[in-house]
Residue frames as qw, qx, qy, qz and C-alpha x, y, z in Angstrom:
[[0.071, -0.015, 0.720, -0.690, -129.82, 92.44, -135.15],
 [0.010, -0.489, -0.870, -0.057, -133.38, 91.20, -134.50],
 [0.101, -0.616, -0.323, -0.711, -136.28, 93.64, -134.88],
 [0.611, -0.735, -0.282, -0.079, -137.17, 93.30, -131.20],
 [0.024, 0.827, -0.421, 0.373, -134.86, 95.40, -129.03],
 [0.747, -0.001, -0.617, 0.249, -132.50, 92.97, -127.33],
 [0.502, -0.782, 0.089, -0.359, -132.60, 93.16, -123.53],
 [0.610, 0.256, -0.616, 0.429, -129.45, 92.55, -121.49],
 [0.632, -0.745, -0.055, -0.205, -129.64, 92.02, -117.71],
 [0.430, 0.480, -0.586, 0.492, -126.44, 92.58, -115.74],
 [0.753, -0.591, -0.275, -0.091, -126.12, 91.20, -112.20],
 [0.311, 0.497, -0.521, 0.620, -123.90, 92.52, -109.39],
 [0.562, -0.459, -0.640, 0.252, -123.83, 92.23, -105.59],
 [0.228, -0.111, -0.253, 0.934, -123.24, 95.93, -104.82],
 [0.154, 0.667, 0.584, -0.435, -125.92, 98.61, -104.46],
 [0.500, 0.634, 0.432, 0.401, -125.10, 100.24, -107.84],
 [0.121, -0.959, -0.131, 0.221, -124.25, 103.66, -106.35],
 [0.150, -0.832, 0.419, 0.331, -120.51, 103.90, -107.07],
 [0.746, 0.031, 0.606, 0.274, -120.06, 101.22, -109.74],
 [0.184, 0.722, -0.251, -0.618, -118.52, 103.34, -112.47],
 [0.106, -0.206, 0.876, 0.423, -117.56, 100.36, -114.66],
 [0.217, 0.429, 0.877, 0.011, -121.13, 99.10, -114.79],
 [0.210, 0.777, 0.251, -0.537, -122.50, 102.59, -115.35],
 [0.077, 0.570, -0.536, -0.619, -120.22, 102.95, -118.39],
 [0.122, 0.011, 0.952, 0.280, -121.13, 99.53, -119.74],
 [0.227, 0.586, 0.745, -0.225, -124.87, 100.05, -119.30],
 [0.179, 0.776, 0.038, -0.604, -124.78, 103.55, -120.80],
 [0.008, -0.430, 0.696, 0.575, -122.74, 102.39, -123.79],
 [0.117, 0.181, 0.952, 0.216, -125.01, 99.47, -124.64],
 [0.197, 0.688, 0.596, -0.363, -128.19, 101.48, -124.04],
 [0.137, 0.737, -0.155, -0.643, -126.86, 104.14, -126.41],
 [0.108, 0.362, -0.778, -0.501, -126.31, 101.50, -129.09],
 [0.605, 0.010, -0.489, -0.628, -129.76, 100.01, -129.36],
 [0.448, -0.114, -0.872, 0.163, -129.92, 97.64, -126.39],
 [0.573, -0.669, -0.100, -0.463, -132.40, 97.64, -123.53],
 [0.477, 0.278, -0.674, 0.491, -130.32, 97.36, -120.36],
 [0.658, -0.676, -0.088, -0.320, -131.15, 96.48, -116.76],
 [0.359, 0.393, -0.688, 0.493, -128.61, 96.39, -113.93],
 [0.738, -0.552, -0.255, -0.294, -129.70, 94.52, -110.81],
 [0.328, 0.344, -0.661, 0.580, -127.96, 94.75, -107.42],
 [0.441, -0.482, -0.718, 0.239, -128.99, 94.97, -103.79],
 [0.181, -0.817, -0.098, -0.539, -130.46, 97.65, -101.58],
 [0.498, -0.074, -0.571, 0.649, -128.65, 98.83, -98.47],
 [0.226, -0.763, -0.505, 0.334, -129.94, 101.02, -95.66],
 [0.169, -0.717, 0.076, 0.672, -127.77, 103.89, -96.85],
 [0.489, 0.283, 0.616, 0.549, -128.25, 103.37, -100.61],
 [0.055, 0.404, -0.036, -0.912, -128.49, 106.69, -102.44],
 [0.642, 0.572, 0.305, -0.410, -131.29, 107.37, -104.93],
 [0.407, -0.143, 0.717, 0.548, -130.58, 105.94, -108.37],
 [0.507, 0.697, 0.318, -0.394, -131.96, 107.52, -111.51],
 [0.376, -0.187, 0.635, 0.648, -130.08, 106.45, -114.65],
 [0.401, 0.504, -0.019, -0.765, -131.48, 108.07, -117.76],
 [0.547, 0.413, -0.541, -0.488, -130.92, 105.42, -120.41],
 [0.508, 0.044, -0.860, 0.005, -130.92, 102.13, -118.50],
 [0.682, -0.553, -0.173, -0.445, -132.88, 100.63, -115.63],
 [0.165, 0.373, -0.776, 0.481, -131.51, 99.98, -112.15],
 [0.777, -0.401, -0.334, -0.352, -133.11, 97.40, -109.83],
 [0.013, 0.462, -0.730, 0.504, -132.21, 96.76, -106.19],
 [0.710, -0.276, -0.627, -0.162, -133.20, 93.60, -104.34],
 [0.452, -0.671, 0.314, -0.497, -133.86, 93.71, -100.61],
 [0.694, 0.087, -0.691, 0.182, -131.99, 91.24, -98.38],
 [0.690, -0.706, -0.133, -0.086, -132.17, 90.40, -94.71],
 [0.780, -0.405, 0.134, 0.457, -128.45, 89.69, -94.47],
 [0.228, 0.958, -0.123, -0.120, -125.71, 92.11, -95.55],
 [0.156, 0.723, -0.672, -0.013, -122.45, 90.12, -95.46],
 [0.355, -0.329, 0.865, -0.127, -120.87, 86.71, -95.36],
 [0.029, 0.040, 0.962, 0.270, -122.17, 83.34, -96.48],
 [0.204, 0.553, 0.734, -0.338, -125.74, 84.08, -95.42],
 [0.245, 0.682, -0.032, -0.689, -125.83, 87.19, -97.59],
 [0.141, 0.366, -0.734, -0.555, -124.47, 85.44, -100.68],
 [0.091, 0.215, 0.972, 0.026, -126.86, 82.53, -100.20],
 [0.228, 0.653, 0.554, -0.463, -129.88, 84.77, -99.75],
 [0.204, 0.660, -0.207, -0.693, -128.94, 87.15, -102.56],
 [0.037, 0.219, -0.857, -0.465, -128.25, 84.37, -105.04],
 [0.142, 0.397, 0.903, -0.084, -131.65, 82.81, -104.30],
 [0.211, 0.734, 0.333, -0.553, -133.48, 86.12, -104.59],
 [0.113, 0.569, -0.469, -0.665, -131.60, 86.94, -107.78],
 [0.089, 0.004, 0.946, 0.313, -132.39, 83.55, -109.34],
 [0.174, 0.573, 0.784, -0.164, -136.12, 83.84, -108.70],
 [0.161, 0.755, 0.055, -0.634, -136.09, 87.43, -109.94],
 [0.002, 0.432, -0.664, -0.611, -134.25, 86.45, -113.14],
 [0.150, 0.169, 0.946, 0.231, -136.56, 83.60, -114.11],
 [0.210, 0.708, 0.607, -0.294, -139.52, 86.00, -114.12],
 [0.068, 0.761, -0.125, -0.633, -137.91, 88.57, -116.45],
 [0.772, 0.577, 0.246, 0.103, -137.96, 88.70, -120.21],
 [0.169, -0.818, 0.409, 0.369, -134.50, 89.21, -121.71],
 [0.776, 0.563, -0.280, -0.058, -132.09, 88.19, -124.46],
 [0.626, 0.336, -0.540, 0.451, -128.90, 87.89, -122.40],
 [0.636, -0.770, -0.038, -0.043, -128.02, 87.55, -118.72],
 [0.532, 0.562, -0.418, 0.475, -124.55, 88.77, -117.77],
 [0.743, -0.610, -0.198, 0.193, -123.02, 87.85, -114.40],
 [0.221, 0.836, -0.314, 0.392, -120.56, 90.51, -113.31],
 [0.051, -0.520, 0.775, -0.354, -118.06, 88.35, -111.40],
 [0.374, 0.004, -0.927, -0.023, -118.37, 84.89, -109.97],
 [0.096, 0.114, 0.719, -0.679, -120.55, 85.87, -107.02],
 [0.600, 0.346, 0.245, -0.678, -123.63, 86.06, -109.28],
 [0.230, 0.341, -0.788, -0.458, -122.56, 83.41, -111.82],
 [0.098, 0.123, 0.983, -0.098, -124.64, 80.53, -110.45],
 [0.360, 0.574, 0.562, -0.474, -128.08, 82.21, -110.55],
 [0.318, 0.636, -0.288, -0.641, -127.24, 83.83, -113.90],
 [0.136, 0.263, -0.896, -0.330, -126.26, 80.51, -115.47],
 [0.175, 0.258, 0.926, -0.212, -129.18, 78.58, -113.96],
 [0.365, 0.629, 0.353, -0.589, -131.75, 81.18, -115.00],
 [0.315, 0.574, -0.466, -0.595, -130.33, 81.49, -118.54],
 [0.021, 0.114, -0.978, -0.174, -130.33, 77.69, -118.91],
 [0.242, 0.416, 0.810, -0.335, -133.92, 77.35, -117.70],
 [0.353, 0.735, 0.216, -0.537, -135.10, 80.23, -119.90],
 [0.739, 0.327, 0.424, 0.410, -132.94, 79.18, -122.86],
 [0.132, 0.991, -0.025, -0.017, -131.24, 82.57, -122.93],
 [0.692, 0.450, -0.288, 0.486, -127.65, 83.45, -123.73],
 [0.613, -0.774, -0.070, 0.142, -125.30, 84.14, -120.84],
 [0.465, 0.694, -0.269, 0.479, -122.11, 86.14, -120.33],
 [0.698, -0.558, -0.211, 0.396, -119.46, 86.37, -117.61],
 [0.217, 0.853, -0.155, 0.448, -117.90, 89.79, -117.03],
 [0.804, -0.334, -0.291, 0.397, -114.95, 88.97, -114.75],
 [0.039, -0.967, 0.097, -0.232, -113.94, 92.21, -113.05],
 [0.211, -0.708, 0.647, -0.187, -111.30, 90.29, -111.11],
 [0.524, 0.155, -0.838, 0.011, -109.81, 86.85, -110.45],
 [0.609, -0.545, -0.040, -0.575, -112.55, 86.14, -107.92],
 [0.929, -0.289, -0.226, 0.036, -111.24, 82.93, -106.34],
 [0.701, 0.102, -0.247, 0.661, -107.89, 84.63, -105.73],
 [0.150, -0.787, 0.052, -0.596, -109.06, 87.75, -103.87],
 [0.151, 0.378, -0.729, 0.550, -107.39, 87.85, -100.43],
 [0.570, -0.203, 0.389, -0.695, -110.63, 87.35, -98.49],
 [0.943, 0.124, -0.020, -0.308, -111.20, 84.04, -100.33],
 [0.681, 0.484, -0.525, 0.161, -107.69, 82.83, -101.17],
 [0.008, 0.475, -0.692, 0.544, -106.71, 82.86, -97.48],
 [0.641, -0.093, 0.539, -0.538, -109.59, 80.54, -96.51],
 [0.018, -0.206, 0.920, 0.332, -109.11, 77.09, -98.11],
 [0.258, 0.386, 0.869, -0.169, -112.65, 75.83, -97.52],
 [0.318, 0.753, 0.240, -0.524, -114.25, 78.96, -98.93],
 [0.120, 0.582, -0.571, -0.566, -111.84, 78.95, -101.88],
 [0.156, 0.012, 0.967, 0.203, -112.76, 75.35, -102.73],
 [0.323, 0.595, 0.659, -0.328, -116.44, 76.29, -102.69],
 [0.302, 0.793, -0.036, -0.528, -115.99, 79.21, -105.11],
 [0.013, -0.426, 0.788, 0.445, -113.65, 77.17, -107.32],
 [0.298, 0.269, 0.916, 0.004, -116.41, 74.57, -107.59],
 [0.343, 0.766, 0.355, -0.412, -118.82, 77.32, -108.66],
 [0.110, 0.710, -0.426, -0.549, -116.24, 78.57, -111.17],
 [0.132, -0.203, 0.913, 0.328, -115.66, 75.18, -112.76],
 [0.299, 0.445, 0.838, -0.106, -119.39, 74.47, -112.98],
 [0.266, 0.833, 0.358, -0.326, -120.33, 77.82, -114.48],
 [0.057, -0.720, 0.329, 0.608, -117.51, 79.64, -116.30],
 [0.193, -0.137, 0.817, 0.526, -117.09, 77.15, -119.19],
 [0.241, 0.526, 0.816, 0.005, -120.88, 77.17, -119.73],
 [0.147, 0.770, 0.136, -0.606, -121.20, 80.88, -120.51],
 [0.705, 0.597, 0.321, 0.208, -121.42, 81.70, -124.21],
 [0.379, 0.750, -0.117, 0.530, -119.09, 84.70, -123.78],
 [0.671, -0.603, -0.185, 0.388, -116.43, 85.59, -121.23],
 [0.414, 0.690, -0.102, 0.585, -114.41, 88.78, -120.88],
 [0.626, -0.588, -0.261, 0.440, -112.20, 90.44, -118.28],
 [0.049, -0.981, -0.062, 0.176, -110.26, 93.66, -117.64],
 [0.097, -0.810, 0.514, 0.264, -106.70, 92.98, -118.83],
 [0.691, 0.481, -0.500, -0.202, -104.67, 90.99, -121.34],
 [0.182, 0.374, -0.866, 0.278, -102.55, 89.09, -118.83],
 [0.472, -0.010, 0.663, -0.581, -105.55, 88.18, -116.69],
 [0.789, 0.352, -0.071, -0.499, -107.43, 87.04, -119.81],
 [0.540, 0.436, -0.719, -0.028, -104.57, 84.68, -120.68],
 [0.073, -0.245, 0.847, -0.466, -104.45, 83.31, -117.15],
 [0.596, 0.134, 0.501, -0.613, -108.19, 82.70, -116.90],
 [0.738, 0.413, -0.334, -0.416, -108.36, 81.22, -120.40],
 [0.403, 0.354, -0.835, 0.121, -105.76, 78.64, -119.38],
 [0.214, -0.126, 0.773, -0.584, -107.42, 78.00, -116.03],
 [0.582, 0.282, 0.530, -0.549, -110.97, 77.43, -117.31],
 [0.385, 0.041, 0.817, 0.427, -110.23, 76.29, -120.89],
 [0.314, 0.786, 0.526, 0.082, -112.39, 78.92, -122.58],
 [0.421, 0.331, 0.096, 0.839, -111.32, 82.10, -124.42],
 [0.187, -0.772, -0.384, 0.470, -111.61, 85.36, -122.47],
 [0.364, 0.688, 0.204, 0.594, -111.85, 88.63, -124.35],
 [0.409, -0.249, -0.309, 0.822, -110.65, 91.97, -122.91],
 [0.048, -0.830, -0.312, -0.459, -112.77, 95.00, -122.06],
 [0.433, 0.077, -0.437, 0.784, -110.60, 97.32, -119.98],
 [0.279, -0.778, -0.520, 0.215, -111.96, 99.32, -117.09],
 [0.366, 0.012, 0.095, 0.926, -111.30, 102.84, -118.41],
 [0.138, 0.696, 0.399, -0.581, -113.13, 106.14, -118.07],
 [0.517, 0.778, 0.303, 0.189, -114.20, 108.16, -121.12],
 [0.589, -0.109, 0.081, 0.796, -111.40, 110.33, -122.47],
 [0.124, 0.968, 0.209, -0.064, -111.52, 114.10, -122.54],
 [0.645, 0.512, -0.116, 0.554, -108.58, 115.77, -124.32],
 [0.576, -0.563, -0.255, 0.535, -106.21, 117.16, -121.71],
 [0.210, 0.921, 0.048, 0.325, -105.54, 120.89, -121.65],
 [0.625, -0.741, 0.166, 0.181, -102.75, 120.44, -119.10],
 [0.438, 0.754, -0.470, 0.136, -99.24, 121.38, -120.06],
 [0.883, -0.107, -0.408, 0.206, -96.99, 118.56, -118.75],
 [0.411, 0.263, -0.407, 0.772, -94.72, 121.10, -117.07],
 [0.420, -0.582, -0.032, -0.696, -97.69, 122.43, -115.07],
 [0.854, -0.344, -0.391, 0.009, -97.37, 119.40, -112.79],
 [0.594, 0.119, -0.382, 0.698, -94.16, 120.92, -111.39],
 [0.077, -0.408, 0.136, -0.900, -96.02, 123.93, -110.00],
 [0.677, -0.479, -0.389, -0.401, -98.53, 121.93, -107.96],
 [0.481, -0.613, 0.479, -0.404, -98.47, 121.44, -104.23],
 [0.238, 0.299, -0.923, 0.029, -96.83, 118.17, -103.16],
 [0.701, -0.053, 0.377, -0.603, -100.00, 116.14, -102.76],
 [0.077, 0.106, -0.971, -0.200, -100.22, 112.35, -103.20],
 [0.657, 0.011, 0.053, -0.752, -103.74, 111.19, -104.05],
 [0.032, 0.008, 0.999, 0.022, -105.12, 107.74, -103.29],
 [0.606, 0.028, -0.027, -0.794, -108.64, 106.93, -104.46],
 [0.632, 0.008, -0.746, -0.212, -110.51, 103.73, -103.65],
 [0.790, -0.519, -0.271, -0.181, -111.49, 101.49, -100.77],
 [0.090, -0.680, 0.614, -0.392, -109.50, 101.74, -97.55],
 [0.965, -0.146, -0.021, -0.218, -109.15, 97.99, -97.16],
 [0.660, -0.475, 0.549, 0.195, -106.50, 95.44, -96.20],
 [0.753, 0.189, 0.516, 0.362, -104.11, 94.56, -99.02],
 [0.386, 0.879, 0.188, 0.206, -103.95, 98.06, -100.55],
 [0.658, 0.162, -0.182, 0.712, -100.62, 98.94, -98.89],
 [0.127, -0.849, -0.141, -0.492, -102.16, 101.88, -97.04],
 [0.711, -0.689, -0.008, 0.141, -100.60, 101.07, -93.68],
 [0.741, -0.070, 0.188, 0.641, -97.19, 101.00, -95.37],
 [0.269, 0.666, 0.246, 0.651, -97.97, 104.24, -97.22],
 [0.388, -0.892, -0.079, -0.219, -98.65, 105.99, -93.90],
 [0.787, -0.445, 0.114, 0.411, -95.33, 104.69, -92.58],
 [0.591, 0.292, 0.249, 0.709, -93.63, 106.20, -95.61],
 [0.005, -0.871, -0.239, -0.429, -95.33, 109.54, -94.99],
 [0.605, -0.763, -0.025, 0.227, -93.36, 109.91, -91.76],
 [0.620, -0.288, 0.328, 0.652, -90.23, 110.20, -93.92],
 [0.293, 0.444, 0.473, 0.702, -91.75, 112.58, -96.48],
 [0.154, -0.553, -0.457, 0.679, -92.29, 115.77, -94.44],
 [0.059, 0.283, -0.241, -0.926, -92.77, 117.95, -97.55],
 [0.269, -0.130, -0.766, -0.569, -95.63, 115.85, -98.91],
 [0.545, 0.001, 0.410, -0.731, -99.33, 115.57, -98.09],
 [0.033, -0.077, -0.971, -0.225, -101.52, 112.52, -98.61],
 [0.568, 0.055, 0.083, -0.817, -105.19, 112.65, -99.56],
 [0.102, 0.058, 0.993, 0.018, -107.21, 109.47, -99.12],
 [0.523, 0.084, -0.127, -0.839, -110.48, 109.50, -101.09],
 [0.644, -0.065, -0.716, -0.260, -112.53, 106.53, -99.92],
 [0.597, -0.449, 0.430, -0.506, -113.73, 104.51, -96.95],
 [0.732, 0.171, -0.649, -0.119, -113.31, 100.89, -95.94],
 [0.842, -0.374, -0.386, 0.033, -112.65, 98.26, -93.31],
 [0.688, -0.207, -0.252, 0.648, -109.46, 99.89, -92.01],
 [0.075, 0.789, 0.133, 0.596, -110.54, 103.55, -92.10],
 [0.557, -0.815, -0.009, -0.161, -110.51, 103.82, -88.31],
 [0.847, -0.332, 0.109, 0.402, -107.17, 102.10, -87.81],
 [0.554, 0.414, 0.148, 0.707, -105.57, 104.34, -90.44],
 [0.138, -0.842, -0.081, -0.516, -106.99, 107.45, -88.77],
 [0.742, -0.668, 0.025, 0.052, -105.77, 106.21, -85.38],
 [0.809, -0.026, 0.121, 0.575, -102.28, 105.60, -86.79],
 [0.309, 0.663, 0.139, 0.667, -102.25, 109.06, -88.32],
 [0.394, -0.856, -0.014, -0.334, -103.07, 110.65, -84.97],
 [0.850, -0.480, 0.080, 0.200, -100.61, 108.52, -83.02],
 [0.726, 0.003, 0.220, 0.651, -97.79, 109.45, -85.40],
 [0.080, -0.699, -0.066, 0.707, -98.61, 113.17, -85.66],
 [0.270, 0.081, 0.669, 0.687, -99.59, 112.97, -89.31],
 [0.201, 0.696, 0.649, -0.232, -103.00, 114.67, -89.00],
 [0.088, 0.787, -0.047, -0.609, -101.75, 117.89, -90.58],
 [0.094, 0.486, -0.668, -0.555, -100.47, 116.07, -93.69],
 [0.022, -0.129, -0.966, -0.221, -102.82, 113.09, -94.09],
 [0.433, 0.122, 0.129, -0.884, -106.37, 114.04, -95.03],
 [0.206, 0.237, 0.949, 0.016, -109.26, 111.55, -95.06],
 [0.243, 0.068, -0.264, -0.931, -111.78, 112.76, -97.63],
 [0.586, 0.230, 0.634, -0.448, -114.32, 109.96, -97.25],
 [0.542, 0.391, 0.693, 0.270, -116.23, 108.72, -100.28],
 [0.058, 0.484, -0.204, -0.849, -115.93, 111.10, -103.20],
 [0.709, 0.541, 0.338, -0.302, -118.51, 111.09, -106.00],
 [0.734, 0.147, 0.454, 0.482, -117.04, 109.88, -109.31],
 [0.349, 0.816, 0.263, 0.379, -117.82, 113.18, -110.99],
 [0.269, -0.955, 0.125, -0.033, -115.79, 115.02, -108.32],
 [0.851, -0.279, 0.244, 0.373, -112.62, 112.94, -108.72],
 [0.628, 0.521, 0.158, 0.556, -111.22, 114.72, -111.81],
 [0.072, -0.921, 0.050, -0.380, -111.15, 118.03, -109.93],
 [0.726, -0.641, 0.237, 0.071, -109.24, 116.41, -107.07],
 [0.865, 0.057, 0.262, 0.424, -106.74, 114.98, -109.50],
 [0.403, 0.769, 0.056, 0.493, -105.96, 118.39, -110.98],
 [0.331, -0.885, 0.210, -0.252, -104.74, 119.44, -107.52],
 [0.869, -0.380, 0.280, 0.146, -102.49, 116.43, -106.86],
 [0.120, 0.776, -0.568, -0.246, -98.90, 116.08, -107.98],
 [0.170, 0.294, -0.938, -0.071, -98.78, 112.30, -107.80],
 [0.842, -0.164, -0.111, -0.503, -101.29, 109.45, -107.80],
 [0.047, -0.404, 0.895, -0.181, -100.66, 106.19, -105.96],
 [0.886, -0.016, -0.119, -0.448, -102.08, 102.70, -106.22],
 [0.003, -0.484, 0.858, -0.170, -100.46, 99.94, -104.17],
 [0.913, -0.095, -0.158, -0.364, -101.30, 96.25, -103.91],
 [0.509, -0.506, 0.693, -0.062, -99.75, 93.50, -101.84],
 [0.395, 0.357, -0.776, -0.339, -98.45, 90.43, -103.67],
 [0.404, -0.135, 0.798, -0.426, -100.52, 88.23, -101.41],
 [0.663, 0.365, 0.607, -0.242, -102.98, 87.08, -104.07],
 [0.414, 0.152, 0.654, 0.614, -103.05, 86.36, -107.79],
 [0.140, 0.836, 0.520, 0.103, -106.02, 88.68, -108.10],
 [0.194, -0.917, 0.047, 0.345, -103.98, 91.63, -106.85],
 [0.495, -0.349, 0.550, 0.576, -100.98, 90.56, -108.93],
 [0.286, 0.273, 0.707, 0.587, -103.02, 90.59, -112.13],
 [0.077, 0.793, 0.508, -0.329, -105.24, 93.56, -111.27],
 [0.279, 0.171, 0.285, 0.901, -105.61, 96.63, -113.48],
 [0.002, -0.678, -0.625, 0.387, -108.05, 98.99, -111.74],
 [0.289, 0.817, 0.363, 0.344, -109.66, 102.03, -113.33],
 [0.325, -0.910, 0.013, 0.255, -107.76, 104.37, -110.97],
 [0.595, -0.240, 0.439, 0.629, -104.60, 103.66, -113.00],
 [0.321, 0.472, 0.551, 0.608, -106.32, 104.92, -116.14],
 [0.147, -0.932, -0.329, 0.030, -107.90, 107.80, -114.22],
 [0.445, -0.685, 0.200, 0.541, -104.39, 109.08, -113.54],
 [0.472, 0.089, 0.577, 0.661, -103.46, 108.64, -117.19],
 [0.145, 0.722, 0.549, 0.396, -106.46, 110.67, -118.34],
 [0.269, -0.944, -0.157, 0.108, -105.71, 113.38, -115.78],
 [0.522, 0.690, -0.300, 0.402, -102.07, 113.63, -117.00],
 [0.522, -0.740, 0.316, -0.283, -101.15, 112.71, -113.42],
 [0.423, 0.424, -0.785, 0.157, -97.93, 110.73, -112.85],
 [0.823, -0.412, 0.038, -0.390, -98.46, 107.80, -110.53],
 [0.056, -0.455, 0.874, -0.162, -96.80, 105.11, -108.47],
 [0.904, -0.012, -0.090, -0.417, -97.96, 101.53, -108.99],
 [0.723, -0.368, 0.583, 0.052, -96.68, 98.02, -108.43],
 [0.202, 0.506, -0.712, -0.442, -94.49, 96.28, -111.02],
 [0.626, 0.149, 0.734, -0.217, -97.15, 93.72, -111.87],
 [0.462, 0.148, 0.728, 0.485, -97.81, 92.25, -115.35],
 [0.257, 0.790, 0.538, 0.145, -100.70, 94.45, -116.50],
 [0.129, -0.944, 0.023, 0.303, -98.95, 97.68, -115.45],
 [0.462, -0.432, 0.548, 0.547, -95.63, 96.66, -117.01],
 [0.495, 0.418, 0.672, 0.358, -97.35, 95.94, -120.32],
 [0.162, 0.924, 0.321, 0.129, -98.55, 99.56, -120.52],
 [0.309, -0.899, 0.164, 0.265, -95.67, 101.38, -118.83],
 [0.640, -0.158, 0.523, 0.540, -93.12, 99.73, -121.13],
 [0.374, 0.559, 0.522, 0.525, -94.90, 101.50, -123.99],
 [0.071, -0.817, -0.118, -0.560, -95.88, 104.67, -122.16],
 [0.528, -0.043, -0.568, 0.630, -93.55, 105.51, -119.19],
 [0.271, -0.645, -0.174, -0.693, -96.27, 107.30, -117.24],
 [0.757, -0.603, -0.015, -0.251, -95.70, 105.66, -113.86],
 [0.033, 0.569, -0.779, 0.263, -93.05, 104.59, -111.40],
 [0.883, -0.134, -0.373, -0.250, -93.34, 100.84, -110.75],
 [0.377, -0.632, 0.598, -0.317, -92.28, 99.42, -107.38],
 [0.535, 0.216, -0.815, -0.059, -90.72, 95.96, -107.24],
 [0.408, -0.251, -0.805, 0.349, -91.55, 95.54, -103.55],
 [0.326, -0.758, -0.284, -0.489, -94.16, 97.03, -101.27],
 [0.621, -0.431, -0.396, 0.522, -92.33, 98.59, -98.36],
 [0.116, -0.949, -0.170, 0.238, -91.97, 102.06, -96.90],
 [0.443, -0.530, 0.386, 0.612, -88.32, 102.42, -97.94],
 [0.391, 0.208, 0.669, 0.597, -89.07, 101.79, -101.62],
 [0.081, 0.855, 0.497, 0.126, -91.99, 104.24, -101.59],
 [0.292, -0.873, 0.027, 0.389, -89.85, 106.91, -99.95],
 [0.475, -0.296, 0.518, 0.647, -86.97, 106.33, -102.39],
 [0.341, 0.495, 0.657, 0.454, -89.29, 106.60, -105.40],
 [0.022, -0.937, -0.346, -0.044, -90.80, 109.89, -104.23],
 [0.399, -0.766, 0.189, 0.467, -87.48, 111.38, -103.14],
 [0.510, -0.009, 0.583, 0.632, -86.06, 110.50, -106.56],
 [0.208, 0.734, 0.531, 0.367, -88.91, 112.45, -108.18],
 [0.263, -0.929, -0.107, 0.236, -88.10, 115.35, -105.85],
 [0.480, -0.534, 0.402, 0.569, -84.50, 115.27, -107.03],
 [0.198, -0.021, 0.691, 0.695, -85.43, 114.90, -110.72],
 [0.383, 0.501, 0.425, -0.649, -88.60, 116.93, -111.29],
 [0.335, 0.415, -0.521, -0.666, -88.10, 116.68, -115.05],
 [0.055, -0.036, -0.993, -0.101, -89.18, 113.03, -114.70],
 [0.249, 0.481, 0.660, -0.520, -92.57, 114.17, -113.42],
 [0.374, 0.596, -0.122, -0.700, -93.08, 116.34, -116.50],
 [0.216, 0.302, -0.836, -0.404, -91.98, 113.48, -118.74],
 [0.077, 0.213, 0.960, -0.166, -94.42, 111.09, -117.03],
 [0.331, 0.561, 0.393, -0.649, -97.23, 113.61, -117.41],
 [0.357, 0.515, -0.454, -0.634, -96.48, 113.85, -121.13],
 [0.118, 0.103, -0.973, -0.170, -96.49, 110.04, -121.40],
 [0.270, 0.376, 0.749, -0.475, -99.90, 110.02, -119.71],
 [0.429, 0.586, 0.021, -0.687, -101.27, 112.19, -122.51],
 [0.315, 0.374, -0.756, -0.434, -99.88, 109.83, -125.15],
 [0.005, 0.070, 0.990, -0.124, -101.32, 106.78, -123.37],
 [0.341, 0.406, 0.518, -0.671, -104.70, 108.48, -122.99],
 [0.460, 0.412, -0.378, -0.690, -105.15, 108.50, -126.75],
 [0.402, 0.134, -0.882, -0.207, -104.95, 104.70, -126.91],
 [0.227, -0.246, -0.890, 0.310, -106.53, 103.71, -123.60],
 [0.320, -0.041, 0.072, -0.944, -109.99, 105.24, -123.74],
 [0.484, 0.241, 0.744, -0.393, -113.45, 103.95, -122.98],
 [0.572, 0.581, -0.101, -0.570, -114.45, 105.00, -126.48],
 [0.358, 0.443, -0.791, -0.225, -112.12, 102.33, -127.89],
 [0.128, -0.025, 0.952, -0.277, -113.29, 99.72, -125.39],
 [0.530, 0.360, 0.403, -0.654, -116.94, 100.59, -126.12],
 [0.555, 0.458, -0.471, -0.510, -116.53, 99.69, -129.79],
 [0.261, 0.206, -0.943, 0.016, -115.36, 96.21, -128.80],
 [0.256, 0.124, 0.769, -0.572, -118.09, 95.86, -126.16],
 [0.607, 0.403, 0.108, -0.677, -120.93, 96.69, -128.55],
 [0.510, 0.422, -0.652, -0.368, -119.50, 94.42, -131.23],
 [0.115, 0.130, -0.973, 0.152, -119.23, 91.33, -129.01],
 [0.380, 0.272, 0.664, -0.583, -122.82, 91.71, -127.78],
 [0.596, 0.473, -0.162, -0.628, -124.13, 92.25, -131.30],
 [0.406, 0.349, -0.820, -0.203, -122.30, 89.13, -132.46],
 [0.109, -0.013, 0.918, -0.382, -123.55, 87.12, -129.48],
 [0.493, 0.365, 0.462, -0.641, -127.19, 88.04, -130.05],
 [0.586, 0.512, -0.292, -0.556, -127.12, 87.60, -133.82],
 [0.301, 0.328, -0.888, -0.113, -125.56, 84.10, -133.66]]
């Protein structure tokens, strides 16, 4: 590696507060001899940010959503990037790919794409043909030009490699692993609590999950997060007399999630089949459950099947409907030994799927990129 400390700039469109994946990536690289800067945007309610080993930068914008926001942010980001000294610019998803590629080309710097998702296939874009064509144009113009591309799962890497004719490597979105002290049979003694963590948005199957709760009188549901449909979910809960069993926790700090998970009996992560992005998704909440020895319910999508076939730590649903959710949970009620078995499988999977293992790959690919 060169004598001068290599500087990597990562670009995102969020305000950096709850981006656990980027916090892990920045911390890992900063701890392995890189200078790291993560740049995002500032919101009115952005919390103070004080990372110890890497630098966080927030850009101010007049607009906060839609085409005007992306246009303004991309322009501000481009002009910010061309004034900064660095070795590598990494665009985290397609929404910052254009300024990252343009700035790296003008400055003769190396560039990387960290694809957190299949951006052109997210529901908000895939359902709008004109908008999808625009982002596909960006993808075709930028993705093949990056010197390095990686994404979050093996199946998605194959798909995107075929789509854009460049090899994608895999850096999974996994939390650091702490050896579990939980006895798998302890899960049987917990209160019947189902835990959902993440955004309360369309496409997450939350409306269907609330319908299922009407047929699961012995179970409680905790929703840790906020989103576009928070109010409608709360209204539905009230209208259907679920307030005593459905608890809205709001946003929960990442460091507080493990404690919540030790109280739950079952995790849940649902996705509609409406988009290829959801079909090929593999969010960190799946691995959070694994590390907490918490059995979970997920969809029978490629990335989940790949892991659950090896480690049967989750129940996989073929279809997203209330009846299938109810049947899966009632089956666990009738066969509690399956919960203990799934908890044990979580502990086995947690040895393989750790951020420590992903970090080794991450550091290596950046070292190779900079030295070549």
